[in-house]
N, C-alpha and C positions, 0 to 999 in steps of 0.2 A: 418814565424813568430811563436811566442808562442801562443797557444790557448788551451782552455779547450773544449773538445768534449764530450758532454753528449747526447747519443741517447735515444730513447724511451725505449729501452730494459735495459738501465742502471738505470732507475728510481728506481727499487726495491732496489738496492744497496745504492743509495743516501738516500732513505727513511729509510733503516735499520740503517745506520750509525748515522743519526740524532735522530732516536728513541732510539738507544743505549745511546746516550749522554743525551737525555731527561730523560731516566730512572735513570741515575746516578745523574742528577741534582735534581730530585724529592727526591731521597733517602738522598741527602745532607741536606735536611731540618731537619732530625733527627740526623745527624752526626756532630761531632766536626771537621769542616773543615774551612780553611781560607776564608775570604770574597771574595777573587779574584778567587775562585774555578770555578764559573760559567763562567765569561768572559774568563779565560784562557782555560777552557774546550771547550767552543764554538770556540775559535780561533784555538785550536789544531785540532778539528774535521773538521772545514772548510778547513784548510790547507791540512789535510790528504785527503779530498775529491779531492782537486785540484791535489794533487800529484798522485792520482790513474788515473785521466782522462786527465792530461796535455799532450800536444804535443809540441815539441819533448819529447819523453818519459823520457830521462835521467834527465830532470828537476825534475822529481818526487823524485829522490834520494836526490837532494839538498833540496827539500821542507821537506822531512822526517827528515833531520838534523835540520831544523827550529822547527819541531814538538818536536823533542828530547830536544831542548833547552827550549821550553815552559814547558815541563814536568819537566825538571831539576829545573826551577824556581818554579814551582807549588809545587814540593815535598820538596823543601828546606825551612827550618824554618828561617824567617827573624832574622838577628843578630847572626846566628850560621853558622858554616862551613857546607857545604854539607856532607852527610854521605858517607862512602866508597862505598856503593851500587850505589848511584847516580853518583859518579865520574866514577866508572867502567862502568855504563850504558852509560854515555856520551862518554867515550873513545871508547867503542865498536861500538856505533852508528856512530861515525866519521870514524872509520876504515871501517865499512860497506858501508858508502857513497862512500868512495874512491874506494873500490873494485867494487861496482856496476857501477860507472862511467867508470872505466877501462874496465869492461866487456862489457858495451854498446859500447865503442869506438872500442874494438877489434871485436865485432860482426858486427859493421858497416863497418869495413875494410874487412870483409870476404864476398865475392861476392857469391850469391846463385849459379850462373852458374858454377863457378870454385872454389870449396871449398878448402881453405888452411887448411889442417888438423892441422898443428902446431898452427896457429892462433886460430882455433876453440877450440883446447884443452886448450890453455891459457885462452880463453874467458870463458870456462866452469869452470875452476878452480877459476878464479876471481869471477864469478857469484856465485859459491858455497860458497866461503869465505864471499862474501858480504852479502848474505842472512843469513849465519850462524851467523855473527855478529849482523845483524839487528833483527833477530828473537830469538836470544839467544839459538842457537843450541849447543849441547855439543861439545866441552868443554867450549864454551863461554856463559855458562848458569848461572854462579855464581851470577850475579847481581840480578837475580829474587828473590831468597830467602833472599838475603841481604837487598833489598829494602823492602820486605814484613815484615821483622822483625825489621828494623831500622827506618822506616818511618811510617807516618799515614796510617793505614791499609786501610781506605776507599779510599784515594787518590791513594795508590799503586794498589789496585784492579781496580780502574777506568783506570789507565794507562795500566795495563796488558790487560784488556778487549778491550779498544779502540785502543791502539797502536799496540799490537801484532796482532790482527785480521785485523786491517787496513794494517799492513805490509804484512800479508798473501794475502790479496786481491791485494795489490801492486805487489807482486811476481807473482800472476796469470796473471795480466795484462802484466807483463814483458814477461812471457812465451808466451802470446798471441801475443805480438808485434813481437817476434822472433819465430813464430810458425814453421818455416822451420828447426830450430835446432832439433826438435823432430823427424825428419827423420833420424838423426844420433845418437841419444841417447834415450834410454827408461827411461824417468824420473820416471815412476811408480815404477820401481825396487828400485831406490835410495830413493824415497819417503818412501817406506816401510822400508828400512834399517834405515833411519833417524828416522822414527816414532817408530820403535822398540827400538832404542837406548834411545830416550826420555822417552818412557814408562818405560824402565828398570831403568834408572837413577832416574826419578821422583818417580816412584812407590816404589822402594826399599828404597830410602832415606827418603821418607815420614814417614815410620814406625819407624825411629830412631831419630826423632827430639824431642827437649825438649822446644820448643817455639811455641805457637799457630800461630804466624805470619809466621814462616818458614814452618809449615805444609801447610798453604795455598799456599805459594810460590811454593813448590814442586808439589802440585796438579795442579797448573797452568802449570808447565813444562809437566806434563802428558797430559794436554789438548792440548799442541802444538803437542805432539806425535799423539794424536787422529786425529788432523787436517791433518797431513801428511798421515796417513793411509787412511783417508776418500778420500782425493784427488787422492790417488793412484788407486782408484777403478773406476774412470771415473764419468759419470753423476749420477749414483745412489749414489756413495760416496759423491758427491758434495751436494746432498740433505741431506745426513746424517750429513755432516759438518755443514750446516746452522741450522739443528735441534739441534745439539750439542751446537752451538753458542748461541741459544736462552736459552737453559738450563744453560749454563755457565753464561750468563748475570744475570739470576735470582738468581742462586746459589751464585755467587761471590758477588752480591749485598747484599744478606741476610747475608752471612758469614762475609764480611768485615765490614758491619754496626754493627754486633754483636761484633766483635773484637774491633771496634772503641769505642763502649759503655764501654766495659770492661777496655780498656786501659785508657779511660778518668777518670775512677774511681781508678784504681790501679797503673797506670803509668808503667806498665810492662806486658808482655805477656808470660814471662817465666813460666814453669810449677810450679816452687817453689813459685811463687807469686800468681798464680790463683787457687791453690789447694783449693777445697771446695767452690769455689765462686758460684756454682750452687744454694746454699741455700740462697744466697743474691741477685743474679741476674739470676733468672731462665729463663727469656725470651731470653736473649742473648745466653745462653747455648743451649736452644732449637733451636735457629737459626743456631748455629754452627753444631749441630747434623744433622738437615735437609739438610743443604748445603753440608757438608762434605760427608755424605752418599749418597746424590743424585749424586754427581760427582764421587763417588766411585762405583756406579752402584748397590746399594742395591735394591733388588726386591721391587716393588710397588712404588719406587721413580723414578724421571725423567730420570736418566741416564741409568737405567737397560735395557730397551727395545732398546735403541739406541746402546749400547755396544753389545747387543746380535745381532742386525742387522749387525753391523760392523764386528763382529767376524764371523757370518755366511757367509757374502760376501767374507771374506778373505779365509775361508775354501773352499768355492766354487771355488776360484781361485788357490787352492792348496797351500795356504800360511799358513800351519798349524803352522810352527815355529813362524811366526809373531803373530798368534792368541794366542799362549802360552804367549807371552809377554803382550798381552792385558789382559789376566787373571792375570798375575803376578802384573801388575800395579794396577788392581782393589783390589787384595788382600793386596798389600802394603798400598793403600789408606784406606781400611777398617781397617787395623792394626793401622795406624796412627790415624784414627778417634776414635777407641776404646781406645787407650792410652790417647788421649786428654779427652775423656768423663770420663774415670776412674779417671783422675786427678781432673777434674772439680767437680765431685761428691764425692770426697774423704772426709771422716770425719776429720775435723780439730777442735782442742780444741778452738782456737781463730780465729775468722773470722773478717776481716776488716769491718768497718761500711761504707756503700755505699748508694748512693741515688737510689731510685727506678727508673726503666726504665720509660721513658716518654710514654704517651698514643700514640703519633704519631709513635714512634718506634714500639709499640705493634701492631698498625694497619698495618704498613708496613710489619712487620713480618708475620702477619696473611695472608695478600695478597700474599706475596712471598712464604710462606710455602704452601699455597693452590695451587698455580700454580705448584710447584714442585711435589705435590701429583697428581694433575690432569694430568700433562704431563706424569707421570709414569703410571697411570691407563688407560689413553686414549691417547696414543701417536699419533694416526692417525690424530687427529686435528692439532697437531704440524707439522706433515709431510705435511699435506695439506697446511698449512700456508706458509711453506718454499719452496713449489714446484716452484713458480715463480722465487724465488731467484736463485735456482739451474740452471734455464734455461739461466741465464746471462753468466755462465761459463760452457757451454757444452764442 
């Protein structure tokens, strides 16, 4: 029968997912979001937890399709057609579900004692395609910047953070379920290749965007690349992944909330519309600066030490070419951030009249910015916090 199996060792993951959701629910108090955000967010988080721990395992793919449907409804504006990004997201998630179910069926047909190489190869291809659709791996990545520029920035960042990282944990559980497959294929090599591709695509394209929302979307793509590189390194990399996840939660929260405030005033995030807005809305611009450069790895901010650790581990494993792409991605994100800031502080003769940022937003910005600085200057506290999480996926 179908059952949900949660062991004592799984509790840190359960706590993490619900704390992530609680973080976004708290930030929504200062954001312009629909009234059904919290109930839909809670439902999506609960179903995602079930999908990670459900037995038989293939039911998880079906449940992720339900989560995708919930996010489709959440991101859609009542009375309007869904944006192209949402439609593409839904199409890719449906294809991902089909391929993951096919991979599960093929792997179950392959007996461990007498391996059928043809079936195994077909199963691995189906598994690769399934998770490529699910996680937005190149070339199926276009929905991420489309959603971040066409939809509510705060809702988009919430979906990126919860859905994509939940899908990563689901993928790890999938590999754990079929651990014997790792005797025939070295996943770490493919993880590094995928990670390098995502770093290259996200990092290089970040520097050439002309919309603040799309910049955030491409930085999210780089984050997927970081996750794959971290998991390619084994247990130490797993700890780095969870540390990067905490930084991403904080940075995306600050970034998307700042974009949400700007969009609510100007109704656009194009560079031509936001030029010089720093003189009218300084606090959201400070939030964009801190979040963008933290995820880009600027020294003294949260991402720098973790990227340094990730690069050092890759060099130690003789993966110098992969490390170069790590550097390229950071340079691209820094370039995109500098372009954004230069536009936001540009002198304009006529600036639109806007309302001042709320005190609640300022308080949340101070807390979020403080954490990004503290994590950058004292990363050992962050690594100590995520140590137990990394033990779940040894």
